[in-house]
N, C-alpha and C positions, 0 to 999 in steps of 0.2 A: 597199017592203021590199028591193028589189034595191039601192037606193042605200045603205041602212044596212049591208047585207051587204058591199058594196064598201068602205065606210069601215072596217068592222070588220076586213076582210081586210088593208087597208092598214095599220091599226094593228098587227095581228099581224106583218105583214112588217117594219114599222119596229122593233118590239120585238126581232125576230130579227136585225136588220141590225147591221153593224159600227159605224155611226154612233151607234146607240143605246148600244152597249156602251162606246164611247169617252166619250159624254156621261155615262154612269153612273159611269165611272171618275173623270172630272173632278169630278163632283158629290161622289163619295165622298172624293176628295182634299181638296176645299174644306171638306167637312163635318168631316173629320179635323183640318184646320188650325184651323177655328173651335172645335172641341171642345178642342183643346190650348190654344188661346188663352184659352178660357173657364176652363179648369182652373187656368191660371197667373195670370190677371188677376182672376178673380172674376166672378160673374154680373152684378154691377152695371155692370161695364165691358164687358160682352159686345158691345153694338153698336159701340162705339168700337174695341174690339179686332178685331172682324171686319172693320171697314172698313180698319184699319191693315194687317191681314194680307193683305187683297185688294190694297190699293194699294201696299204696300211694294216689290214688284218693279218696278212702273212708276216709282216715285219714285227708286229706285236707278238705273234706266236713264236717266231724265231728268237726274239729277245728273251721271252719267258723260258724257253727250252734251254737257252744258253746260260741263263742265271741259275736254273735248277741244276744243270750239269756242273757248273762251277762250284755251287754250294755243296753238292754231294761229294765231289772230288776233294774239296777242302776238308770236309768232315772226315773222309777216309784217310787222307794223307796226314792230317794234324790231330787225329784222335787221341794219341798218347799225350800230346801237348795239352789239349783241352782237359783231359782227365787229370793231369798233374795240376793245372791251374785251378780246377774245381776243388781238388783236395786241399790245395793251399788256402783257398777262400774259406772252405769249411773249417779248417783248422783255425784261421784267423777269427772267424765268427765265434767259434767255440771259446777261444781264449778271451775275446771281448766280452762274451756273455758271462763267463766265469768271473772276470774282473768286475763287471757290473754287480753280479750277485755278491761278491766278496765286499765290495764297497757298501752295498745295501745292508749287509749283515753288520759291518763295522759301524755304520751310521745308527742302526737300530740299537746296537750294544752301547754306543756312546750315549744315546738318549736315555737308555735304562740306567746307566751309571750316573748321569746327571740327576735323574729323578731320585736315585738312591742316595746320592750326595746331599740332596735337599732334605731327605728324611733324616740322614745322619746329623745334618746341621741343626734340625729342629729337636732331635732327640740326643742330647749330649750324653745321656746315661747309657746309650747302646754302643757296643763295639761289634762291627759287622765285617764279615770276611769278604774277600774278593769274590767275584761271580763264580758259581759252581755250575757245571753242566750236568744235566740228567743223562746218565750213561746207560741205564737199564731200568725196566719196570718188572714188577712181579706179575707173571703171566696169569696166575689164577686169582689175583687180588682185585675185587670190585672197587676197592678204595683207592687204587692207583698208587700204592706204595712203590718207591723207586730208590735208586742208588745214584750218588753224585761222585764227581771225580776229585773230591777233596776230603782229607781225613785228618788224623792226628798230626801229621807233618805240617798242616796248615792251621793248627790251633783249634781244631774242631773236636768236641767231646760229646759223649752221650747226654741226651736231654737238652741240647741246644735247640732253640726254636729256628725254624726255617721259614723264610719269607720271600716274597717278590716285592717289586716296587709298589705293587697294588695292595698286598696284605698278607696275612698268615697262611702258610701252606701246610705246615706240619711240624714234626719234631724229630731230631736225630735219635735213633734207637741203637745203632751199632757203628763202631768206628774202627777202621784199619788205618795204617799209615797213609795210604793214597786214595782211599775212598770211604764213603759212609752210606749207611742205609737210613732212609727217611720214612716215617709213618705219617700219612697225610691226615688232614682234619676230617676226611671222609671215613676213616677207620672207626669201627665199633670198639676198638681197644683204647680210644683216646678220650680224655676228659679235660675240658677247658672251661674255666670260669669265664662267663660272658655277661655283657650288659649292653643296653642300647646306648648309642653315643650321645643322645640328647637327654633322655629322661632318667638314665641310670637304672633302668629296669634290669634286674639281675636274674640269671639262670645258669644252667650248665649245659655245655655241648656234650651230649652222650648219644652217639649215633646208633641208628638201627640199620641193619643190612639192607632193608627195603629202600631206605632213603639214600644210603650210600650207592646202591646200584643205579639210582637215578641222578647221581651227582649232587645230592643235597645233604645238608647237615640238619640235625634235630636238636633244638634247644629245649630242655626240660625244666621242670620245677619253677615255672613262672607264676607269680601270685595272680589270683583272679582279679584283683582290683588294680593290676599294673597299668592297664590301658595300652598295652603293646598292640601294634597294628602292622599290617602289610606296608612295606616301604621303609620301615625303621632300619637304621644302620646298626649292626651289631659289632662290638669290639671286645677285645680281651679285658677282663676286669682287673688283671694283675695278680701277682703272687710269686711263688718261688720257681714256678715252671715257665711262666710267660710274663713278659713285661706288660704293663697296662697300655691300652689304647691301640693295639694292633688290630686292624680291620679284619673281621672274619667274613662278613657277608651282609646280605640284605634279607629282611623278613619277607617271605613269599606269602605265607598264610599262617593264621593262628587258629588253634582248635583246642577244645578242652580235653584233659586227660580222662581216661575211662572212669576213674574214681570221682571225678567232678570236683576235686580239691585244688587243681592247678591247671595251667595252660601249657600247651606245647606250641612251639613255633618252628615252622619249616624255613630253613635258611639257604639262600642261594650264595655259594662262596663267591668272594670278590674276584678270584682268578679262576681260570679253567684248570682245575687240578689235574685232569687226565691228559692235558696237552701241554702243560708247562715244560719248557726246555732249559731254562736257566733260573737259578735261585741264589739267595744269599743266606748265610747262616749267622745268627746273632750269637757271638762267642761269649759275650758277657753283658749283663745289665744289672742295674741296682736292685738288690734283693734276690738275685739268682741263687737258688739252693738254700736259702734261709728259711727254716721252718717257722711259720707264724707262731 
């Protein structure tokens, strides 16, 4: 009898234990799943449905493991092949990008040439060179003086004006067979007769290093009663060094000279002097080199 009592006690302890409660929960969960499967699939398919319900998680796990193993083996076996294909794709993308950039540069150059042809058509008195590229700049120059890849072999000579399709950039100061040096309109060594495009207000571009360092030009000797104001367009007045009507820039502000006898005007150049990459050289114009 003592053995029976011991077994009964063990059974009671097991029923009260946490393991029994966990088993009971698992059984209830499985029973609920089977009941749901039976309700959705019908009683006739109950055994098959129960089996599928029980084995489905294991089937999914096995499929995932199989896919992972297959993918890993494929990467290991075909690593060299994939590397070669990636390199080919990168090369093709690089070539395509270069081609796009080249086409973009050609389109931009064509647009600039069309604009310059329009200027040439309007100004029959001007002879203009082919486009010249900026190949270097003076490292210590605040005025952005630079060299171009055209020289005497291309009909360029000292004192030829240098322009873009927007306006005046500077003047040629030194010429070699295959290159030339250019002094920009920001330089304090340059003098340009200037006037406003509308009212004919005259002055002289004589720069100050403080304005050059800020990328501006200084127009001096403007009469007090001129009426010049911010926003006025300033162009060359003409002469032996520069043809008339080349755009220099726009008036930013006007202020009186220290002596109170004239005005000064701060000019914003028409083009970005320090970043220009291509220019044209006026090789001849009516009145060039002729002393008034």
